[in-house]
C-alpha positions in Angstrom: -35.9 87.1 -50.6 -37.7 85.2 -53.3 -36.5 83.1 -56.2 -37.7 84.7 -59.4 -39.5 83.2 -61.2 -41.0 80.6 -58.8 -43.3 78.9 -61.2 -46.3 76.8 -60.2 -46.2 73.2 -61.3 -43.4 70.8 -62.2 -41.6 72.8 -65.0 -38.7 74.6 -63.5 -37.3 77.7 -65.2 -33.9 77.7 -66.7 -32.7 80.9 -65.2 -33.6 82.2 -61.8 -32.3 84.8 -59.4 -33.1 86.1 -55.9 -35.1 89.3 -55.5 -36.7 91.1 -52.6 -40.4 91.1 -52.0 -40.6 94.8 -52.9 -39.0 94.1 -56.4 -41.4 91.1 -56.8 -44.5 93.2 -56.1 -43.2 96.0 -58.4 -42.8 93.5 -61.2 -46.2 92.1 -60.7 -47.7 95.6 -60.8 -46.0 96.3 -64.2 -47.0 92.9 -65.7 -43.4 91.6 -65.8 -43.3 88.8 -68.4 -42.3 86.0 -65.9 -45.1 86.8 -63.4 -48.0 85.0 -65.2 -47.1 81.6 -63.7 -45.4 82.7 -60.5 -46.5 81.3 -57.2 -46.1 84.7 -55.5 -48.5 86.4 -57.9 -51.2 88.2 -56.0 -49.8 87.3 -52.6 -49.0 89.7 -49.8 -45.4 90.8 -49.3 -45.0 88.7 -46.1 -46.6 85.5 -47.6 -44.4 82.4 -47.5 -45.3 79.3 -49.4 -45.8 76.0 -47.6 -43.0 74.3 -49.5 -39.7 76.1 -50.1 -38.4 77.3 -53.5 -36.6 74.8 -55.7 -33.0 74.2 -54.5 -30.3 75.9 -56.5 -27.3 74.0 -57.6 -24.0 75.1 -56.0 -21.5 75.1 -58.9 -18.6 75.3 -56.5 -19.2 71.9 -55.0 -18.8 70.0 -58.3 -16.5 67.1 -58.0 -13.0 67.6 -59.2 -11.6 64.8 -61.3 -9.4 62.3 -59.6 -5.8 63.1 -60.2 -5.2 59.5 -61.2 -7.8 59.8 -64.0 -6.2 62.9 -65.5 -3.8 62.3 -68.4 -1.2 65.0 -69.2 -0.8 65.6 -72.9 2.4 67.1 -74.3 1.9 69.5 -77.1 4.9 70.0 -79.3 5.8 73.6 -79.9 7.8 74.7 -83.0 11.2 76.1 -82.5 11.4 79.8 -82.7 12.5 81.1 -86.1 15.6 83.1 -86.3 15.4 85.9 -88.9 18.8 87.0 -90.3 19.2 90.7 -90.7 21.0 91.6 -93.7 
């Protein structure tokens, strides 16, 4: 699996996703718009870069707020209106 796009240089892409080598090669063959700066461009299907892809951020491990720091807010609700039939 490859991270697409895996750009050369220091600028990291905003949106990436994991694809197989076969999809990567097919995109390169059809001049996919993200391939022009990709580090896998022109490489063999079994080629592995010396340094790994950029790490992805695991959103599930974000810190939950400390329960002591959370303040409950009471939102007043209006009383239900009674409509007289008549």
